[in-house]
SEFINU-387200 format. One record per atom (N, C-alpha, C, CB): residue in three letters; x, y, z. Coordinates in nm, 4 decimals, decimal comma. Last residue first. Glycine has a CB too. Layout:
N
ALA:X:Y:Z
...
This chain:
46
UNK:-2,1942:-2,6279:-1,2174
UNK:-2,3160:-2,6809:-1,2916
UNK:-2,3473:-2,7974:-1,2313
UNK:-2,2992:-2,7044:-1,4393
UNK:-2,0833:-2,3107:-1,0971
UNK:-2,0488:-2,4778:-1,0778
UNK:-2,2133:-2,5241:-1,1234
UNK:-1,9898:-2,5382:-0,8728
UNK:-1,9553:-2,0604:-1,2758
UNK:-2,0363:-2,1210:-1,2069
UNK:-2,0462:-2,2739:-1,2023
UNK:-2,1369:-2,0709:-1,2389
UNK:-1,7267:-2,0133:-1,4178
UNK:-1,6882:-2,0224:-1,2748
UNK:-1,8219:-2,0610:-1,2168
UNK:-1,6229:-1,8823:-1,2092
UNK:-1,8487:-1,9398:-1,6922
UNK:-1,7558:-2,0647:-1,6781
UNK:-1,7243:-2,0870:-1,5276
UNK:-1,6123:-2,0447:-1,7623
UNK:-1,9955:-1,7451:-1,6402
UNK:-2,0808:-1,8886:-1,6900
UNK:-1,9754:-1,9984:-1,6366
UNK:-2,1098:-1,9065:-1,8899
UNK:-1,7928:-1,5480:-1,6015
UNK:-1,9117:-1,5736:-1,5124
UNK:-1,9890:-1,7206:-1,5221
UNK:-2,0151:-1,4620:-1,5469
UNK:-1,6843:-1,5424:-1,8243
UNK:-1,6105:-1,5734:-1,7363
UNK:-1,7267:-1,6161:-1,6185
UNK:-1,5062:-1,4577:-1,7106
UNK:-1,8858:-1,4877:-2,0130
UNK:-1,8527:-1,5773:-2,0010
UNK:-1,7584:-1,6424:-1,9029
UNK:-1,8381:-1,5805:-2,0839
UNK:-1,9657:-1,2390:-1,8954
UNK:-2,0578:-1,3188:-1,9216
UNK:-1,9867:-1,4469:-1,9322
UNK:-2,1341:-1,2784:-2,0327
UNK:-1,7096:-1,1032:-1,9820
UNK:-1,7838:-1,0903:-1,8341
UNK:-1,8454:-1,1948:-1,8175
UNK:-1,8839:-0,9806:-1,8089
UNK:-1,7326:-1,1307:-2,2720
UNK:-1,6195:-1,1677:-2,1857
UNK:-1,6762:-1,1917:-2,0585
UNK:-1,5092:-1,0635:-2,1774
UNK:-1,9707:-0,9625:-2,3277
UNK:-1,9614:-1,1004:-2,3522
UNK:-1,8543:-1,1876:-2,3030
UNK:-1,9619:-1,1136:-2,4741
UNK:-1,8564:-0,6884:-2,2634
UNK:-1,9646:-0,7258:-2,1841
UNK:-1,9828:-0,9063:-2,2023
UNK:-2,1035:-0,6295:-2,2389
UNK:-1,6704:-0,6581:-2,4248
UNK:-1,6288:-0,6763:-2,3407
UNK:-1,7340:-0,7179:-2,2166
UNK:-1,5556:-0,5825:-2,3388
UNK:-1,8676:-0,6314:-2,6557
UNK:-1,7334:-0,7522:-2,6643
UNK:-1,6930:-0,7781:-2,5009
UNK:-1,5628:-0,6771:-2,7658
UNK:-1,9846:-0,4058:-2,6372
UNK:-2,0257:-0,5514:-2,6272
UNK:-1,9446:-0,6545:-2,6013
UNK:-2,0769:-0,5893:-2,7292
UNK:-1,7790:-0,2453:-2,6259
UNK:-1,8563:-0,2499:-2,4915
UNK:-1,9307:-0,3750:-2,4985
UNK:-1,9582:-0,1235:-2,4657
UNK:-1,6857:-0,2927:-2,9057
UNK:-1,5973:-0,2861:-2,8123
UNK:-1,6773:-0,3333:-2,6544
UNK:-1,5356:-0,1318:-2,8234
UNK:-1,9516:-0,1659:-3,0064
UNK:-1,9303:-0,2920:-3,0318
UNK:-1,8166:-0,3507:-2,9065
UNK:-1,8789:-0,2994:-3,1901
UNK:-1,9282:0,1080:-2,9250
UNK:-2,0634:0,0340:-2,9076
UNK:-2,0108:-0,1407:-2,9107
UNK:-2,1879:0,0835:-3,0564
UNK:-1,6978:0,1814:-3,0643
UNK:-1,7254:0,1966:-2,9315
UNK:-1,8195:0,1128:-2,8865
UNK:-1,7591:0,3161:-2,9023
UNK:-1,7756:0,1479:-3,3511
UNK:-1,6559:0,0765:-3,2608
UNK:-1,6595:0,0965:-3,1316
UNK:-1,5218:0,1172:-3,2918
UNK:-1,9642:0,2989:-3,4874
UNK:-2,0225:0,2229:-3,4101
UNK:-1,9263:0,1161:-3,3350
UNK:-2,1225:0,1685:-3,4858
UNK:-1,8055:0,5199:-3,5940
UNK:-1,8914:0,5699:-3,5005
UNK:-1,9564:0,4420:-3,4049
UNK:-2,0025:0,6550:-3,5821
UNK:-1,6646:0,3421:-3,8009
UNK:-1,5962:0,4189:-3,6762
UNK:-1,6778:0,4807:-3,5734
UNK:-1,5144:0,5293:-3,7222
UNK:-1,8836:0,2713:-3,9283
UNK:-1,8008:0,1768:-3,8803
UNK:-1,7083:0,2377:-3,7649
UNK:-1,7232:0,1200:-3,9956
UNK:-2,0054:0,5020:-4,0464
UNK:-2,0724:0,4107:-3,9608
UNK:-1,9871:0,3365:-3,8927
UNK:-2,1574:0,3298:-4,0233
UNK:-1,9316:0,7208:-4,2103
UNK:-1,8338:0,6743:-4,1058
UNK:-1,9154:0,5773:-4,0108
UNK:-1,7675:0,8043:-4,0204
UNK:-2,1053:0,8678:-4,3978
UNK:-1,9926:0,7315:-4,4374
UNK:-1,8980:0,6798:-4,3230
UNK:-1,8768:0,7789:-4,5630
UNK:-2,2462:1,0208:-4,2554
UNK:-2,1193:1,0638:-4,3193
UNK:-2,0332:0,9581:-4,3576
UNK:-2,0447:1,1492:-4,2351
UNK:-2,3841:0,7522:-4,0686
UNK:-2,3822:0,8728:-4,0987
UNK:-2,2559:0,9517:-4,1739
UNK:-2,4105:0,9200:-3,9871
UNK:-2,4871:0,4795:-4,0772
UNK:-2,3583:0,5380:-4,1685
UNK:-2,3770:0,6607:-4,1971
UNK:-2,3306:0,4735:-4,3035
UNK:-2,6863:0,3046:-3,9806
UNK:-2,7346:0,4275:-4,0304
UNK:-2,6220:0,4750:-4,1408
UNK:-2,7577:0,5354:-3,9051
UNK:-2,5350:0,0686:-3,9308
UNK:-2,6579:0,0934:-4,0432
UNK:-2,6745:0,2267:-4,0783
UNK:-2,8010:0,0498:-3,9950
UNK:-2,3934:0,1598:-3,7135
UNK:-2,3279:0,1043:-3,8303
UNK:-2,4321:0,1510:-3,9711
UNK:-2,3116:-0,0772:-3,8046
UNK:-2,6318:0,2078:-3,5457
UNK:-2,5283:0,3151:-3,5623
UNK:-2,4481:0,2739:-3,6949
UNK:-2,4261:0,3262:-3,4251
UNK:-2,7393:-0,0474:-3,4999
UNK:-2,7913:0,0528:-3,5799
UNK:-2,7106:0,1984:-3,6061
UNK:-2,9170:0,0764:-3,5200
UNK:-2,4907:-0,1887:-3,3900
UNK:-2,5542:-0,2211:-3,5258
UNK:-2,6201:-0,1061:-3,6127
UNK:-2,6619:-0,3216:-3,5010
UNK:-2,4795:-0,0508:-3,1693
UNK:-2,3517:-0,0503:-3,2343
UNK:-2,4070:-0,0844:-3,3972
UNK:-2,2357:-0,1738:-3,1578
UNK:-2,7255:-0,0954:-3,0283
UNK:-2,6815:0,0516:-3,0872
UNK:-2,5762:0,0306:-3,1722
UNK:-2,6334:0,1607:-2,9791
UNK:-2,7008:-0,3807:-2,9787
UNK:-2,8092:-0,3164:-3,0663
UNK:-2,7795:-0,2001:-3,1170
UNK:-2,9271:-0,2956:-3,0041
UNK:-2,4704:-0,3978:-2,8327
UNK:-2,4629:-0,4697:-2,9796
UNK:-2,5822:-0,4002:-3,0727
UNK:-2,4925:-0,6543:-2,9657
UNK:-2,5553:-0,2589:-2,6200
UNK:-2,4466:-0,2161:-2,6704
UNK:-2,4421:-0,2613:-2,8301
UNK:-2,3343:-0,2671:-2,5828
UNK:-2,7564:-0,4525:-2,5219
UNK:-2,7840:-0,3045:-2,5728
UNK:-2,6868:-0,2228:-2,6427
UNK:-2,8162:-0,2244:-2,4667
UNK:-2,6339:-0,6538:-2,4435
UNK:-2,7002:-0,6662:-2,5793
UNK:-2,7406:-0,5452:-2,6220
UNK:-2,8148:-0,7541:-2,5837
């Protein structure tokens, strides 16, 4: 969740009109974390 928040804030700050580029690494980390979470959730016996 932290990566998503940092990515969003970086994107919205839009320093040098490069907000999208600067925030990409945060969003990539957030995507990887979400994939790990979903894999863990799927492997958990309900």
